[in-house]
N, C-alpha and C positions, 0 to 999 in steps of 0.2 A: 552727550559725552563731556568730559572735562575740558576739552579743547573747543567746545561749542559746536562740533559737528553732530548731526543726528545720529542716533544709535542705528547701526546697520540692520538690526533685527526688527525694525518697525513694521515692515511688510513680511508677514509670516510665510508668504508663498514665494518670495523673491528676495533672497538675502545670501551672502557669502557664508562659508563655514567659519564658525566662531568657537574658540576655546579659551576659557578663563580659568586660570590656575589660582586657587585659593590657598591651597597648601601643596607646595612642590617637594623637591628633594631636601631643601633646607627648611622644612615645615616646622611647626610648633611642637611643644612638648606638653604632656599632661602634667597633673599635679605630682605624679610619682617620677617624673623625669623621663618617661618612656616617649618614644617618637610617635607622633600621631599619623594615622594613615592619610595618604594623599587625598585631596578633595578638588576635583576638577569638573568645570561646567562645560558641556559640549552641546553645540547646536549645529547640526549638519547643513550643508549647503542646500538651499531650495531654489530652483529655477522653473519658470513656466515650461511646459512641454516635456517634463520628465516625471516618470512614475516613481514616487518616493516609497511605495509599498508600506506606508503607515507604520504600524508598530514593528513589524518584521524588519523593515529597512532601518528603523531607528536602533533596534537591538544589534543588527549586524554592523552598523556604523560604530556603536559603542564597544563591540568586540574588537574592532580594528584599532580604534583609538587607544583602548587600554592595553592592547598588545604592544603598541609602539612606546607608550609612556612608561608602563610598569611591567607588563607581561606577567601577571600573577598567574599561577597554574590553576587557581580556582576562582569562580565568579558567582556572586549572589545576585539574583534577578528579583527586583521588587517593583510593584506598580507605584505611581506617585502618591496614591491615597492609602498605602499600606505601611505598616511599620512592624519591627520585631519587638514583641512584648516579653521575650525571654532572652536574656543576655547569653545564655548558655546554648542557645539553638545552633549557632554556627560551629561550636565545639562538638556538638552531637552529630552534625553532618560530617565533620572532618574525622570522626571515628570510623565512618564508612569509607570515606575517600582515602584515608591514609592507612587502612588496614593492611598489614604486611602480606596476607595471603591472597585476599580477593580485592583489595583496594583499587588496583589499577584497571579492573573490569567494571567498576561502577562509574557510570556516566553522570548521573545527577541524583540528588537527594532532595525530595520535595516535602514541604510541610503544608498542612491543610489551612484553609482560610477561616478565620474567625472574625465576626463583625460586632461592632458596638452599637449601642442605642437600638436594640431589637426588643420588641414588646415581649411580655412574659410568655405568651402562647405561640409566638412566632407564627402568626397567621399568614404571612407571605412566604414562609419557608426560606428565609434568608440565610438560615444556618446551613442549609444543604446537608442535612444529616445523612440522608440516604446516599448521596454522591460521595461525600468525604469519609464517612465512617463506615459505610458498607461496601459500596462499589469499588472505591479505590483500594481499600484494604483487601478486598477479594482479588482484584487485579494484581496487587503486590505479591500474592501467593503464587501466582504463575509468571512472575517477572514481567508484568506488562502494564504498570500504571501509566496513565497518559499524562502528558505535561498540560498543566491548567493555566500557564501564562505568568504566574508570579510565585513568589515564596519558594524559589528553587535555587539550590547550589549546583553549579555545573563544573565539570572538568573541562578546561579549555580545549585540550587536545581532542575531545569527543566532538566538539562543534566543528572541527577542521575536517572531519570525515576520516580520521585515522582509525584503523581497526584496534580493538583491544588486544593485548598480548596473548598469544596462544600458549596454553599450558603444555609443558613437555610430556610426552607420553612415556610411560615406564618401559624399560627395555623388555623386548620380547623374550619369552622363556624358551630355553632350548631343552629338547628331550633327551635325557640321560638315562633312559630306562635300560639300554643295553649294557651288559657288563663289559668290562674292558677286555676280557679274554675272549669274547665272542667275536669271531670273524666270519662273516658269511660270503660264500662264494657262489655265484650264480653262473651256470654254463648255458649259453644260448646256442649250442650246436657247434659243430666243427667249422672252422673257417678254412676255406680253400685258399691255398697260397696262390696268389696271383703273380704271374710272370711280369716282370718289369718290361715295359715296352720302351725301348729306347728310340727317341725321336731323332731324326736326322739333324745333324749339326747345321745350323744356319750359318751363313756367311757373316763373318765379323764386319761391322761397319767400320769404315776407315775414318779415323779421326786425325785431324790436323792440329798439331801442337806447335804454338809459336813460342819461341824463346823470348823471355823477358829480358830487357836490358838490365844490367846491374843497378843502375841508377833509378830505374822505373819503380814507382811506389803508388798504391791506390790513393785516390783523392780524398776519400773518407774511410775511416776504419769501420769495420762491421759492427763493433760495440757502439760507436757514435751513432750510426744509423738506427740500430735497435732502440737506443735510449731516446733519440729524437722522435722515433715513430711512436714509442710508448708515451712520451710526453704530449705529442700531438693528439693521440687517441684519448688520453685522460683529459686534456683541455676541451676537446670536442665533446666528450661525454658530460663534462661539467657545464658547458654552455647549452647543450640540449636539455639537461636536467633543470637548469635555471629557467630556460624558456618554458618548460612544462609547468613549473611552479608558478611562474608569473602569469601564464595563461589561467591557471586555476585560481590563485589568490589575488591577482591584480598587479599592476605595475608599480610595485613599492618593494625595493630590495630590502629595506629595514623590516618591513612586516613580513615578507617571505622568510627572512632569516629567523625572525621570532617564532615562526611556526615550527621550526625544527628543534627548538629548545623544549624538551619534554618537561623539564622541571621549572620552566619559567626563567625570569631574569631578562635584563636588557643588555645590549651590546655596550661594552665600556668605551669603545672608541668613539661613540657618538656624544656630542655635547648636548646639554638640555635645549639649546636654541634650535639646533638641527632636528632633534626629536619633535619638538613642537611644530616646526615647519612640515615634517613629514606627517604628523598627526592631522594637520589641516588638509594635506593632500589626500589621505585616505577616507576622509568624509566628503569628498567632492561628489557632485550629483552624477558625474559621468564615470566614476572610478569602477563601478561594478559591470560596465558594458563589456560584453564578450567574456565574461568570467563565470565561475561556477557558484557564485554567491546567489543564495535563494533557490538553488537547484540541487547541489551536492554539498554545499557548505552552508553552516549557519542555520537560520530560520527560513522556512519554506515561504515562497511568495505565492499568493493567490488563494489564501485561505478565506473561506466564506465568512467565517465568524471573526475575522480580523485578529484572532488569537493564534498566531502561527506556531507551527510544531517544529522542534528540532529534527534534523535529518538523521536517519539511521543511528539511533542510540541503542546499542545492542543490550545493555543491561542498566537497570535503574533501581531506585529504592524510594518508596513513598513512606515517609516517617511521620506517623500521626501521634502527636502528643498534646 
């Protein structure tokens, strides 16, 4: 390091969480004067004795860090040896994500993989023509393409386990086949007039009334009691809801608050320094303990192929170009 201390990431299996911001909120501008996107390097904490869940754990850590720092509503997932060879690819994915009719039901848009330096006859089948050009397109026809681990644009809310918005059902039709002048009377036989049975009068209970003194007044007004009870119930419900969210997403108030922002964006009250400190916290090796990460949220843990699958994505789109 510049101060002479060794770099904390020399031991890849035992080092603290590290975040280096190359382009932050006051980042650079391009040649046309447009603001460049933020560029942040993240290395999650590694300690002996913890299961880091390989690629799935790294992806879930990146989801949390990006939510704390920027909280963009869409995410692009690429492997370290992949790149985008078409600058319009992301725009084409946004056409599905931002569609006014069905956009909010689309969880991810996936692009096929293409490889360089392949021999003319592709003797080792590196192009995966059958998988990408036949199988995936066929699965796309029945709304079921699988996630292949890279080249995918996600909707952030889908990774949090939130359900897609339900479509409103059209109003039920009423039968107006009978004309207005038609009145149907149905007789179900003569009803016998039943005699009223009078019950014996019960003795009235004696009640004692105490006269209030003129200066006597209640300690609390009824309206004040109702308002206090309603406020206590609301506060209690808020605390219970907060506890459920923290049990689901982890002990980070900033991250939990970001999951409730459907259109993305960060909280304005937080300073960049506090957000950076919170980002270090959410990539700790013990942050996911006793939470739903890897089970109900984010990427599944325990995949045999180490290419973990997102949880319960109800609708997707495989876009092959």
